[in-house]
C-alpha positions in Angstrom: 128.1 97.6 90.5 131.1 95.5 91.4 130.7 92.8 94.0 132.6 89.8 95.2 132.0 86.8 93.0 130.6 84.5 95.7 128.0 87.1 96.5 127.0 87.4 92.8 126.7 83.6 92.5 124.5 83.5 95.6 122.3 86.4 94.4 121.8 84.6 91.1 120.8 81.3 92.8 123.8 79.4 91.4 125.3 78.4 94.8 125.5 79.5 98.5 128.3 81.8 99.3 130.4 79.0 100.8 129.8 76.7 97.8 130.6 79.7 95.5 134.0 80.1 97.2 134.6 76.4 96.6 133.7 76.7 92.9 136.1 79.7 92.6 138.9 77.9 94.3 138.3 74.9 92.0 138.9 77.1 89.0 135.3 76.7 87.7 134.4 80.4 87.6 135.6 82.8 84.8 135.2 86.5 84.3 135.5 87.7 80.8 137.3 84.5 79.9 139.8 84.6 82.7 139.8 82.1 85.6 138.8 83.9 88.7 140.5 83.8 92.1 139.0 84.0 95.6 138.5 87.6 96.5 137.9 88.8 92.9 135.0 91.2 92.2 133.0 91.7 89.1 129.9 93.6 87.7 127.2 91.1 86.8 125.6 93.7 84.5 128.7 94.3 82.3 131.1 91.3 82.9 130.7 87.9 81.3 130.7 85.6 84.4 130.5 81.9 83.8 130.4 78.8 86.0 131.6 75.6 84.4 131.4 77.4 81.1 127.8 78.3 81.5 126.7 82.0 81.8 124.9 83.1 85.0 121.1 82.8 85.0 119.2 86.0 84.5 118.0 87.9 87.6 114.3 87.1 87.1 112.1 84.2 88.1 112.8 84.5 91.8 110.9 82.1 94.0 110.1 82.5 97.7 108.9 79.3 99.4 107.6 78.3 102.8 108.0 74.6 103.6 106.6 72.7 106.6 109.7 70.5 107.1 109.3 67.1 108.7 111.8 65.6 111.1 114.6 63.5 109.6 115.5 66.0 106.9 118.8 67.9 106.9 118.9 71.5 105.4 122.5 71.4 104.2 122.7 71.1 100.4 125.0 68.1 100.5 125.2 65.5 103.2 128.1 63.0 103.5 125.8 60.5 105.2 123.2 60.5 102.4 120.4 61.6 104.6 117.2 63.0 103.1 117.5 66.7 102.2 114.8 69.3 102.7 115.5 70.7 99.3 114.2 67.5 97.8 110.7 68.5 99.2 110.7 71.7 97.1 112.3 70.3 94.0 109.1 70.7 92.0 108.9 74.4 92.5 110.3 75.1 89.0 113.6 76.7 90.1 116.6 75.6 92.1 116.0 77.1 95.5 118.2 77.1 98.6 117.2 77.1 102.3 117.3 80.4 104.2 119.1 79.5 107.4 118.8 76.1 109.0 116.4 73.9 110.9 118.2 70.9 112.4 117.4 67.4 111.3 115.4 66.6 114.5 113.3 69.7 114.3 110.3 70.4 112.1 108.2 73.3 110.9 108.6 76.6 109.0 111.6 76.7 106.7 112.1 79.3 103.9 113.6 78.6 100.5 114.6 81.0 97.7 116.9 81.6 94.8 117.1 85.3 95.6 120.5 85.5 97.3 120.0 89.1 98.4 116.7 88.2 100.2 118.3 85.2 101.9 121.4 87.2 103.0 119.1 90.0 104.4 117.0 87.5 106.3 120.1 85.8 107.9 122.0 89.0 108.7 122.3 89.5 112.5 121.2 93.1 112.2 117.9 92.0 110.7 116.9 90.3 114.0 114.1 88.2 112.5 112.2 86.7 115.4 111.5 83.0 115.3 108.8 81.3 117.3 108.7 77.6 118.2 106.4 75.1 119.9 108.6 73.2 122.4 107.9 70.0 124.2 110.1 68.9 127.1 110.6 66.4 129.9 112.2 67.2 133.2 109.9 70.1 133.9 109.3 71.5 137.4 107.2 74.5 138.4 109.2 77.6 137.5 110.9 75.9 134.6 109.6 78.6 132.2 111.6 81.3 134.2 114.8 79.3 133.9 114.2 78.9 130.2 113.7 82.6 129.8 117.0 83.6 131.3 119.7 84.9 128.9 122.6 82.5 128.6 125.9 82.5 126.8 126.3 80.1 123.8 129.6 79.9 121.9 130.8 83.0 123.6 127.7 85.0 122.7 125.1 86.1 125.2 121.6 85.7 123.7 118.9 88.2 124.2 116.3 87.1 126.8 113.8 84.8 124.9 110.1 85.1 125.3 108.7 82.0 127.0 105.0 81.1 127.5 104.0 77.9 129.3 101.1 76.3 127.3 100.6 73.1 129.2 102.2 71.1 132.0 101.5 67.5 133.1 103.9 66.3 135.7 107.4 66.4 134.3 106.2 67.0 130.8 105.4 70.5 129.5 104.8 72.4 126.3 106.0 76.0 125.7 105.9 78.7 123.1 109.4 80.2 122.8 110.5 83.2 120.7 114.2 83.8 120.1 116.0 86.6 118.3 119.1 84.7 117.1 119.7 81.4 115.5 122.6 79.8 117.2 123.4 76.1 116.5 120.7 74.0 118.3 120.0 77.1 120.4 116.6 76.1 122.0 117.8 72.5 122.7 120.9 73.9 124.5 118.7 76.4 126.4 116.6 73.5 127.6 119.7 71.7 128.9 120.8 74.8 130.8 117.4 74.9 132.4 117.5 71.2 133.4 115.0 70.0 130.8 115.2 67.9 127.7 113.6 68.8 124.4 111.5 66.0 123.0 110.0 67.9 120.1 110.6 71.2 118.4 108.4 72.9 115.8 109.0 76.3 114.3 105.7 78.0 113.7 106.6 81.6 112.9 109.5 83.5 111.4 109.2 87.3 111.3 105.7 88.1 109.9 105.3 84.6 108.4 103.3 81.9 110.1 103.2 78.2 109.4 99.4 78.1 109.6 97.7 74.9 108.6 100.2 73.9 105.9 100.4 70.1 105.9 103.7 68.5 107.0 106.1 68.0 104.1 104.2 70.4 101.9 105.2 73.9 100.6 103.7 77.0 99.2 104.9 80.2 97.5 105.0 83.4 99.5 102.7 86.2 98.2 104.3 89.4 96.9 102.9 91.2 100.0 104.5 88.6 102.3 107.9 89.1 100.6 107.7 92.9 100.8 106.8 92.7 104.5 109.7 90.4 105.3 111.9 92.8 103.5 110.6 95.7 105.7 108.6 97.4 103.0 105.2 98.9 103.5 
């Protein structure tokens, strides 16, 4: 089946779609010996697709990883400031894996990695609506703050669905919530806090879809089970 080259590169774990586009524009991708152009399609089963002269890796040996990301790690694959990258924490998994979505540098908790581009794209597609649950610590809390936090707001021209908010603990102006969102807008929960008159002091993702962080130590990772992968993909 013919697909856009950047999608094929992503599915084979070679590069993210954006990075794949950059490789194509740089003239590093060939199809049957001809330098590819952005927008070209190919069939990975019948065409000879190469990146930097090297053939694409086979479509086996997929890995699916759950990492407990610490604060201070970015999730972009390259950082101009040279900050620690979360991918470094899973570098010993035996394959080159990429983050599924993002968790900002100041946040911690559950972050998925895989070299299965189709799985990653499905998890990040807006139609999938994978719920994400966070533990949220704030200052500036006042009684009724949880109701303000639960209101739907507009971010970047998009009105988010009403989040689920549960107050876990409150001591004066400090409080802890459990918050579940359906989207993944840039710094969404932190911006929700600002709109509600509070400031986020700590944010920890504890659940994504059917996956839970559990007692996985900070900075450690584990492979997902086959059953967990099937469930995330919506299979029985």
